[in-house]
Residue, then its C-alpha position, 0 to 999 in steps of 0.5 A: m586059251i578061250s577062258s584066258l581071253s574071256a577073263a582078260w576081256s572082263r578085266v579090260i572092261g573093268v579098267l576102262g569103266r573107271l572113266s566116263m564114256y565122254r572122257l574116254v572118247l575125248f582122250a581117244l580123239s585127242a590122242l588121234a589128233v596128236i598123232t595126226l599132227a605128227v604125221s602131218l609134220a612128216g608130210g604123210v597127209s594132205v593137211a598141213p599142221l596149221e590148217f588142222v590146228v586152226t580148223l579145230a580151233v574154229l570148230a571148238v569155238s563155234i560149237a562151244l558158243v552155241d552150246t553155251v547159249a543153248q544150255r543156258i536156255v534149257r538150264r543145263p550145265w555146260r559140258i565141255e567134253s561134248a563140245l570138244i568131241t564134236a569138234l574133234i570128229l568134225v575136224f577129221v570129216l571136213r577139209p581143214t583149211l586157212e581160207p576165209l570162206p571155207l573156215a566160215g563153212v567150218a564154223v557153220a557146220g560146227a554151229l549146226a552140229s551143236a544146235s542139232k543136239y537141242v533142236l533135233a531132240w526128243q525127250g531131252r535126247h538128241i536123235f542124230n549124231p551131231a557131227a553127222v548133222g553138221a557135215t551133212a548140212l554143210t554138204i547140202i549148203s555147198i550145192w549153192a555155195p561151193d566155196l564154203g566147202s563140204a564133207a571130205w572124210w580125209v581121215g581115210n588115210p593108210l597112215l592113220a588107219l592103225p591109230v584109228l583102229l587101236l584108239g577106236l577099239v578102246v572106245l568100243v570095248r568101253t561102250e561094249k559095241v565091238r560086235v555091232v561095229g564089227l558087223f558094220l565094218i564087214i558089211a560096209i567093206a563087202v558092199a564097197l568091194l562089190r560096188t568097186i568090182v561092178q563099176a570096174q566091170s562096167a567100165g571094162f577094166a580089170l582090178d586086183p581084188g587084194m589091192t582093192f580090198s586093202a585100199i577100201v580098208l585102209s583108205s576109206p572112212f569106215l573105221f573112223l565112222g564106226a568107232f567114233m560115230l556109229s558107236e555113240p550110245l545115245t543114238l543107238p537103240p536099246r537091244r543088241w539085235q536092234q543095234f545090229v539092224v542099224a549097223a547093217v543099214v549104215g553099212v549098206l548105205a556107206g558101202w554103196p552110196i545111193s545117189l540123190g541128185e547132187i548128193t548121195l546117202g553115203q558116209e555121214r548121211a548113211l549114219l543119219v539114216g541109221n540114227l533115224v532107224a534107231f530112233v524108231f526103236a528107242m523113241r520111248t526110252a528117254v523120260r523124266l523121273t520124279i524121285v519119290e523116296r530113298t530107302p536104306l537096304t543094307p549098311s552100304v546099299r540104298e534104294y531110290s524110287f522114282r515115278a515115271e512122268r510118262p510111259v516107259r518100256f523096259a525088259p527085266g534085266q535091262y539098265l538105264e542111264l540116269e543123268v544127275p546134273h551138277a557143277h564140277p563133275d569128276s572124270r566119270g561125268t554126270r551120267r551113270e548106268f544102273s540096272i533097273l531094280s523094279s519090274p515092268a509090272e510095278l510101273p509107273l514106279v521105277k527103282i534102282a539101287m546104289r552102293e554108297g561110300s564113294q566120294s564121286s561127285y555124282k554120288k554126292a549130287l544124287a545124295t542131295v536130290e530131294p523127293g519131288d525133284e526131277l531127273a532124266i533117264t537118257g536111255i534104256w539098254g541091255d540084253f541081260v534078259l532071260p531066255r525066251r523059253a520058260d522051260a530053259p533052266v537058269l543059273m543066276v550069279a550075283a555079287g553085291i549090288g549085282v543082285t539088282p537085275f535079278v531082283s527085277q527078273l524075279r519080281h516080274l516072274r512072281l507078279t506074272q506068275e511065270r515059273r522057271d527052273v532057277v538056281f541063285v548064287y549070291v556072293a556078298s562081303a558079309s551077311d548083313e550086305l545081303a540085300f533083297r532077301d524078301d524078294l529072293e525068298a518070295a521067288g521060291i528058288p534055291v539060293i546059295v549064299v557065299t559070305r564071310d560070316g554065316p547068315a542067321d535064320l536062312p529061309a528054307g531052300w537057302t544054303w550057306a556055302g561059307g567063304s567070302r570069295l567064289d572061284a570056278d572050282g567052287l561054282l562047279r561044286l555048288v552047281p553040279d548041273i551047270d552044263r544044262r543051265h543058261a548062266y547069267v552073271s552080274g558083278p565086278p569084272a574080276l569076279i566074272a573073269t575068275l568064274t569064266p572057266a566054270l561058266e563056259r560049261a554052261k549052255s550059254i553065258t550072259t554077263d552084266a559086268f560093272s566097275g562100280y558106281 
């Protein structure tokens, strides 16, 4: 049963990976907006349909105008998805209206949210969630100008709870933040329940714990805040334990808002505090790169070498997000994630590898980049790192371009002269697609090759297992001591799903699924 669920999970990630994060979030929020309009027409929420539509339009226009001006100043291509996402988030956070003054406040919030992406930024990466900045700014302004309105979080409605949960789950699966947001929800709900009980006892009246719990879950904005705002990758730190810290901080402050006079540190302000904590963790991960050269490795794989223009920190096995601005991007946008190929010991050189052949707009744009041109890393993330204990036996399973994080790890072990017990299983479509043979040979580890045709001149310690596919039974035959090893698998979700029954016998499983570049 567990194997089936793990396999299904890997396949879902593969399907969702075909869309860019921005496009998927836009689709999810748009679907939520349509559902909300239907509920509004039926009288299920306090917001009228026309109020919702007009407020959304005002937000979209104000945000788009600021985005257009700012992106021309910084000479970056305009991204309509970013503007629409911010507008769709704010329409659920601010109070929709048809009144002139509150609509002016809505426009101010949208403009400030957009401006924050460029003003409150570091190395090209915004520090705070833009929607949270806009909502907070309007709330502070409303202290002196109450007629402009403030954050209302009316999205916390029992009739919208299920759509928010389901659509938010789709986003969280795509961004792989289910556990992080899950921790936030547990903490926020538990703290809010404790706060309500304490306040009820102080006031001298009893309450029903079950009904109180249901009200907090269904009528609070926690679901929306977690799924569509806390989960934003650009405002999260690189390591999962750091993300858990941020989730805990936001959960505590959202569940029990601390009073600061006229306002509290609840909801969007709690998120801003979490963003600040995340920035402290991640302030060195957004850098500019200058391309040095492109090198063909196999008939379908090319290596890209860059020079980092300032110090960059990463652990072997982590991945970076590389932005290649270009006109008319396809559904996956202008950013892609690549495992870092090089070792930290090779800095300031940073290397990635990419499989060619796709007709995506991103790959076409990257193919036109010339040595000396600059690109930007928008962040470095990932927990695909080896165990802390050097004596922990490891199994590495790579399929195709999935070999890249392992090359980084093996290079680092060699350059730092660290010894580990490693068995490497390499799956490729053909023997001439075995990239980085020199690195694997230099690592001095046993390598098991799974290819359709037999490779020529295999180094000592290498074994050709035959075949172009690898299943769970085959992996158990090739690695009979898998139960004593920590398994690391990098490759397509379909492969990970197929191998799951065997991998679950390992001491631990760490996956680095990708859906193709």
